[in-house]
C-alpha positions in Angstrom: 239.9 -45.3 -72.5 241.8 -49.0 -72.0 241.6 -51.0 -69.2 244.7 -51.1 -67.1 245.8 -54.6 -67.9 245.4 -53.9 -71.7 248.8 -54.4 -73.1 250.2 -53.1 -76.4 252.3 -56.4 -76.4 252.3 -59.3 -74.5 255.6 -59.5 -73.1 255.6 -63.3 -74.3 256.2 -61.5 -77.5 259.1 -59.6 -76.8 262.5 -60.5 -79.3 265.3 -62.2 -77.7 267.3 -58.7 -77.9 266.8 -55.7 -75.8 269.0 -52.9 -76.3 270.0 -51.4 -72.8 268.9 -47.5 -71.8 272.0 -45.5 -71.4 273.3 -42.6 -70.2 271.7 -39.4 -70.9 270.1 -39.8 -74.1 272.9 -42.2 -75.5 270.1 -45.0 -76.1 268.2 -41.8 -78.1 265.4 -42.3 -80.1 268.0 -43.2 -83.5 269.2 -45.9 -82.1 265.9 -47.4 -80.7 264.3 -46.9 -83.6 267.4 -48.5 -85.3 267.1 -51.8 -83.3 263.3 -52.2 -83.1 263.2 -51.4 -87.2 265.8 -54.7 -87.2 263.4 -57.0 -85.1 264.7 -56.4 -81.7 263.3 -54.0 -79.2 265.0 -50.4 -79.1 264.9 -48.6 -75.8 265.7 -45.2 -74.9 267.0 -43.5 -71.8 264.1 -41.5 -70.1 266.8 -40.1 -67.9 267.3 -35.8 -68.1 264.8 -36.1 -71.4 263.4 -32.7 -70.6 266.9 -31.0 -70.6 267.6 -32.8 -73.8 264.5 -31.8 -75.6 265.3 -27.9 -74.9 269.2 -28.4 -75.9 268.4 -29.9 -79.0 265.4 -27.0 -79.4 267.9 -24.3 -78.8 270.5 -25.9 -81.2 267.9 -25.1 -83.6 266.6 -28.8 -84.1 268.8 -29.9 -87.2 266.4 -31.9 -88.9 263.1 -30.8 -87.7 263.1 -33.9 -85.8 261.9 -32.3 -82.5 259.1 -29.9 -84.6 257.8 -33.1 -86.2 257.3 -35.1 -83.0 255.8 -32.2 -81.1 253.3 -31.8 -84.2 252.3 -35.0 -83.4 251.5 -34.1 -79.7 248.2 -34.3 -78.5 248.0 -31.4 -76.8 249.1 -28.8 -79.7 248.9 -25.5 -77.9 251.3 -27.0 -74.8 253.6 -28.0 -77.5 253.6 -24.5 -79.0 254.7 -22.8 -75.7 257.4 -25.1 -75.8 258.5 -24.1 -79.1 257.8 -20.3 -78.4 260.1 -20.6 -75.4 262.8 -23.0 -76.5 263.2 -23.3 -80.1 265.7 -21.0 -81.4 265.9 -20.8 -85.3 269.3 -21.7 -86.6 270.9 -22.6 -83.3 272.1 -20.8 -80.3 275.7 -19.4 -80.6 278.1 -21.8 -80.4 279.7 -20.3 -77.1 276.4 -19.3 -75.4 275.5 -21.5 -72.7 271.8 -23.3 -72.9 268.6 -21.9 -71.4 268.4 -24.2 -68.7 264.8 -25.1 -66.7 264.4 -24.6 -62.9 266.1 -27.9 -60.9 262.7 -30.7 -60.0 261.3 -30.7 -56.5 258.9 -32.8 -55.2 256.3 -30.1 -56.0 256.8 -29.5 -60.1 255.6 -26.3 -61.7 252.9 -26.9 -64.3 255.5 -25.9 -66.9 258.0 -28.5 -65.5 255.0 -31.3 -66.0 254.3 -30.4 -69.2 257.7 -30.1 -70.7 258.5 -33.5 -69.0 255.2 -34.8 -70.2 256.2 -33.7 -74.1 260.1 -34.6 -74.1 258.6 -38.1 -72.9 256.3 -38.3 -75.6 258.6 -36.7 -78.2 261.5 -39.3 -77.6 259.3 -42.5 -77.9 257.2 -41.2 -80.2 260.3 -40.6 -82.8 261.6 -44.2 -81.6 258.1 -45.6 -83.0 258.0 -44.3 -86.2 258.1 -46.2 -89.3 258.0 -49.6 -87.7 255.7 -52.1 -85.5 258.2 -53.6 -83.1 257.9 -52.7 -79.0 260.1 -49.8 -78.0 260.6 -49.4 -73.9 261.9 -46.4 -72.0 264.2 -46.9 -68.9 264.2 -44.8 -66.0 265.9 -44.9 -62.5 264.2 -44.9 -59.1 266.6 -42.8 -58.0 265.9 -40.0 -60.3 262.5 -39.8 -58.4 261.5 -36.2 -59.0 260.6 -36.2 -62.6 258.9 -39.7 -62.8 255.1 -39.3 -62.8 254.6 -37.0 -65.7 257.9 -39.0 -67.5 255.8 -41.7 -67.4 252.5 -39.9 -69.0 254.2 -39.0 -71.5 255.9 -42.1 -72.6 252.6 -43.7 -72.3 251.0 -41.2 -74.8 253.5 -41.9 -77.1 252.2 -45.6 -77.0 255.4 -47.1 -75.0 255.4 -50.5 -74.6 257.8 -51.2 -72.1 258.8 -49.3 -68.8 262.1 -51.0 -67.4 263.4 -49.3 -64.1 265.8 -50.1 -61.9 268.6 -47.9 -59.5 266.4 -49.2 -56.8 263.7 -50.9 -55.9 260.4 -49.7 -58.1 257.8 -51.5 -55.6 255.3 -48.5 -57.0 255.5 -47.9 -60.2 253.7 -50.9 -61.6 250.2 -49.4 -60.0 250.6 -46.1 -60.8 251.1 -47.7 -64.4 247.7 -49.1 -63.9 246.0 -45.9 -62.7 247.6 -43.7 -65.4 246.1 -46.2 -68.3 242.8 -44.8 -66.3 243.9 -41.4 -66.5 243.5 -41.8 -62.4 245.3 -39.6 -60.6 248.7 -41.1 -58.9 250.9 -40.6 -56.3 254.7 -41.4 -55.4 255.7 -41.7 -52.1 259.4 -39.8 -52.5 262.4 -41.0 -50.8 263.1 -37.9 -48.4 265.9 -38.0 -45.6 264.3 -37.6 -42.1 260.9 -38.6 -43.1 258.5 -41.5 -44.8 255.3 -39.4 -45.0 256.1 -37.1 -48.2 254.3 -37.8 -51.6 254.2 -36.5 -55.2 251.1 -36.4 -57.0 249.8 -35.8 -60.7 246.2 -35.7 -62.0 246.9 -36.5 -65.5 243.3 -34.9 -66.4 244.3 -31.7 -65.6 247.1 -31.5 -68.4 244.1 -32.3 -71.2 243.4 -30.1 -73.9 240.4 -31.5 -75.8 239.5 -34.9 -75.7 241.1 -37.3 -73.6 243.7 -39.9 -75.7 243.2 -43.6 -74.6 246.4 -45.2 -73.2 247.4 -48.5 -72.6 249.4 -50.0 -70.1 252.8 -50.6 -70.7 254.5 -53.7 -69.6 256.7 -53.4 -66.5 259.7 -54.9 -66.6 262.2 -54.6 -63.3 266.1 -54.7 -63.6 267.3 -56.5 -60.4 270.7 -57.8 -59.7 269.5 -61.0 -57.5 266.7 -63.3 -56.8 266.2 -61.4 -54.1 265.3 -58.5 -55.4 263.1 -60.1 -57.8 261.4 -62.2 -55.0 260.2 -58.4 -52.9 259.1 -57.4 -56.7 256.8 -59.8 -57.0 255.4 -59.9 -53.1 255.4 -56.1 -52.6 255.0 -54.3 -55.8 252.0 -52.3 -56.2 250.8 -53.8 -59.3 251.6 -56.8 -61.9 255.4 -57.4 -62.9 255.8 -58.5 -66.2 258.9 -59.9 -66.4 262.9 -58.9 -65.1 266.4 -57.9 -66.5 268.5 -59.5 -64.3 271.6 -57.2 -64.2 275.1 -58.3 -62.9 277.6 -56.2 -61.8 279.6 -56.1 -64.6 276.9 -54.0 -66.7 277.4 -50.1 -67.3 275.6 -47.3 -65.4 274.7 -47.7 -61.8 275.3 -51.2 -60.9 273.5 -52.4 -57.2 275.7 -52.2 -54.1 278.2 -55.2 -53.6 276.9 -57.4 -50.6 279.9 -57.5 -49.0 282.2 -55.1 -47.4 284.0 -53.3 -50.3 288.0 -51.9 -50.4 288.7 -48.5 -49.2 287.7 -47.0 -52.8 286.6 -49.8 -55.2 289.1 -49.0 -57.5 291.7 -51.9 -56.7 290.2 -54.3 -58.2 286.5 -55.5 -57.9 284.4 -54.4 -55.3 282.1 -57.8 -55.6 282.5 -61.1 -55.0 280.4 -64.6 -55.4 277.5 -63.0 -53.4 276.7 -60.8 -56.4 275.9 -63.1 -58.8 272.2 -63.5 -59.7 271.2 -67.2 -59.0 269.6 -67.8 -62.2 268.3 -71.0 -61.2 265.8 -68.9 -58.4 265.0 -66.5 -60.9 263.6 -68.9 -63.4 261.6 -70.7 -60.9 259.7 -67.3 -60.2 258.1 -68.2 -63.6 258.4 -65.0 -65.1 260.0 -63.6 -68.6 263.7 -62.5 -68.0 266.4 -61.3 -70.1 270.1 -61.4 -68.9 272.2 -58.1 -68.9 275.8 -57.5 -68.1 278.8 -58.8 -70.4 276.3 -59.7 -72.8 277.3 -58.7 -76.3 278.8 -62.3 -77.8 276.7 -64.7 -79.7 278.1 -67.1 -76.8 276.2 -65.0 -74.2 272.9 -64.9 -76.0 273.0 -68.7 -76.3 273.8 -68.9 -73.0 271.0 -66.9 -71.9 268.6 -69.2 -73.9 270.0 -72.1 -72.0 269.6 -70.8 -68.7 266.0 -70.7 -69.2 265.8 -66.5 -70.2 264.1 -65.2 -73.1 267.1 -63.3 -74.4 269.9 -60.7 -73.4 269.8 -57.0 -72.7 272.9 -55.4 -74.8 274.7 -51.8 -73.4 278.0 -51.3 -74.6 277.9 -53.0 -78.3 275.2 -50.6 -78.9 276.8 -47.5 -77.2 279.3 -47.7 -79.9 277.3 -48.2 -82.9 276.5 -45.5 -85.7 273.0 -44.4 -84.2 274.0 -44.0 -80.7 274.0 -40.3 -79.3 277.8 -40.6 -77.7 280.0 -38.3 -79.4 282.0 -40.0 -82.6 285.6 -39.5 -81.0 284.5 -40.6 -77.9 283.2 -44.3 -79.6 286.2 -44.4 -81.7 287.9 -43.8 -78.5 286.5 -46.9 -76.5 286.6 -49.0 -79.6 290.6 -47.9 -80.1 291.5 -48.5 -76.7 289.9 -51.8 -76.6 291.1 -53.2 -79.3 294.7 -51.6 -78.3 294.2 -53.4 -74.5 294.4 -49.8 -73.0 290.5 -49.8 -71.9 290.3 -48.9 -68.6 286.8 -49.4 -66.9 286.5 -48.6 -63.0 283.8 -49.7 -60.9 283.9 -46.4 -58.7 282.1 -46.3 -55.5 282.3 -42.7 -55.1 281.5 -40.6 -58.1 277.5 -41.2 -58.1 275.8 -38.8 -55.6 273.6 -41.7 -55.6 275.8 -43.6 -53.7 275.5 -46.3 -55.7 279.0 -47.8 -57.8 279.1 -46.4 -61.5 281.0 -47.6 -64.0 283.4 -45.3 -65.7 285.8 -45.7 -68.7 288.7 -43.7 -68.6 289.6 -42.8 -71.9 291.7 -39.8 -71.5 289.8 -37.8 -74.0 288.1 -34.9 -71.9 287.8 -31.4 -73.9 290.3 -28.4 -72.9 288.9 -26.3 -70.2 288.2 -27.4 -66.8 290.2 -30.4 -67.4 289.6 -34.2 -65.7 286.2 -34.7 -64.3 288.0 -34.7 -60.7 288.9 -31.0 -61.0 285.9 -29.9 -62.6 284.7 -26.7 -60.3 281.9 -27.8 -58.6 278.4 -26.6 -60.3 275.1 -28.2 -59.3 272.1 -26.7 -61.8 270.4 -29.8 -63.3 269.6 -31.4 -60.0 268.4 -34.9 -60.6 270.4 -37.0 -58.9 269.3 -34.4 -55.4 268.8 -35.9 -52.2 265.4 -34.8 -50.6 265.5 -34.1 -46.8 263.9 -32.3 -44.1 265.1 -29.1 -43.2 265.0 -27.5 -39.8 261.8 -25.7 -40.2 259.7 -28.6 -41.5 260.0 -28.0 -45.0 261.8 -30.0 -47.9 265.5 -29.3 -49.3 267.7 -30.5 -51.8 271.4 -31.5 -51.8 273.8 -33.1 -54.2 277.1 -34.3 -52.5 278.6 -33.0 -55.7 277.4 -29.4 -55.4 279.9 -27.2 -54.1 281.0 -28.5 -50.6 280.1 -25.4 -48.4 276.5 -25.3 -49.8 276.3 -29.0 -49.3 277.7 -28.8 -45.7 275.1 -25.8 -44.9 272.0 -28.3 -46.1 272.8 -30.4 -43.3 275.2 -33.2 -45.4 278.6 -34.4 -44.0 281.7 -33.6 -45.9 282.9 -37.2 -46.3 279.7 -37.5 -48.3 281.0 -35.1 -50.9 284.9 -37.0 -51.5 285.3 -38.8 -54.7 281.5 -37.4 -55.8 281.4 -36.2 -59.7 278.4 -34.4 -61.5 276.5 -37.4 -63.6 273.8 -35.1 -64.4 276.4 -32.6 -66.8 279.1 -35.2 -68.0 276.8 -37.5 -69.5 274.8 -34.6 -71.3 278.5 -33.4 -72.4 278.9 -36.8 -73.8 276.3 -36.9 -76.6 277.1 -33.3 -77.4 274.5 -31.4 -75.4 277.3 -30.1 -72.7 276.7 -26.6 -71.1 279.1 -24.2 -72.0 280.9 -22.3 -68.8 283.0 -19.3 -68.2 286.2 -21.7 -68.3 285.0 -24.0 -70.9 282.3 -26.4 -72.1 281.2 -29.2 -69.2 283.8 -32.6 -69.6 282.2 -35.6 -70.5 281.6 -38.7 -68.7 281.4 -42.1 -70.4 279.8 -45.3 -68.8 280.3 -48.7 -70.3 280.4 -52.5 -69.3 283.5 -54.3 -68.1 283.2 -56.6 -70.2 284.1 -55.8 -74.3 285.7 -58.6 -75.6 283.3 -58.0 -78.5 285.3 -55.2 -79.8 287.3 -57.3 -81.7 285.0 -59.4 -83.8 282.7 -57.0 -84.5 285.4 -54.7 -85.6 286.7 -57.4 -87.3 283.8 -58.3 -89.2 282.4 -54.8 -89.7 284.9 -52.3 -88.9 284.9 -49.3 -86.5 281.5 -47.5 -88.1 279.0 -50.4 -87.6 275.4 -49.8 -87.1 272.9 -51.0 -84.5 271.6 -54.1 -87.4 275.4 -55.1 -87.8 275.4 -55.6 -83.6 271.7 -57.9 -84.3 273.6 -59.8 -87.0 276.7 -60.3 -85.0 274.6 -61.1 -82.1 272.7 -63.8 -83.9 275.4 -65.8 -85.6 
């Protein structure tokens, strides 16, 4: 076993371009591998990888990639049980629903833990195949229940960096230290009505045979300000190796605005001057950092270097490239509507069940069936963004403001919390072609992208609509 601070890569060795971890597997292993193979740092999205893996298996695992990764998993019996449970030879019928796992809770079952470990291993393993460059994985602090086994699975595959935002992940650096020594870990859960609940994982209980050596990955905290960066350095449970400094123009979840927002966040930006990161103060912390949010052009890369950053994290340009998992018709719509000037990217203050602002691209390309996202029948059957709360009997309960309203109210939620909420879990899975089939039709896709799409005209003029990850890197380095 390795010492907790033995890193596969020193952060000083990380390249200037880090590909963002986007959506649910929009930043899949193919995209991350393509970026790393080109000499930069690919990053896989770590959100909902258990659902991603089992749905790929139920589609028959075209190309055999999941089975190849599972064959390399260090615990073969565990991998075989997953194949026996979820793999469908030739794939399920197109109109058949996917088989799902129970929704995550504070007390994950043995089967859930093992699935999460294997799923995160598979995504990182495939991303690291065929090259020697670093690969990272991106998690959200707000998706708290799957975190511990997910980290272990990524580390078993040799992940080089863990990137985490969507909250302030103070406990993660120390957890990485302990996992690298195969020690038991625990994470305090955010629970409404209590601060005394923790989730635990004993990694040695999962071992079948020899104990593999683990290296502690670098930890890069995703922050929106120097205030948050300073808090991470002062209060984190272990070493913070660097920062991704993300402003409010980035896609996905954004930090809440520091001034009072408008009523719905859709009539102009809710953000103001106070929300612009102070790069001078961040540089003074003497930690490596990369800029994110609107960093899709050669000018933005040079500007980051001038601000003493190591480089940039790039999302939207990679989201539309050939290797990303975003459905091809959604990529094309995003690019064409940007070129025509019709693109509409909304900072929606109500959409996400987390309560954080969320970027939505209004493409008008939702499939037939449920109709627009706002008219979707409320169903909560994945549960990654559920809030944990203390029930009247003292036990833990789980609720989501995007679930059926009466069910949410029965769990002590307030009606006003449900207004405007959307099911991100199902919508983002649909955007990569893994949407659930319902009696009324397929789940409508949800697309998130950054506000600044000014790279599109120049990039498409150079290489066309069907561009690759390597084309993006060449474009950024002009």
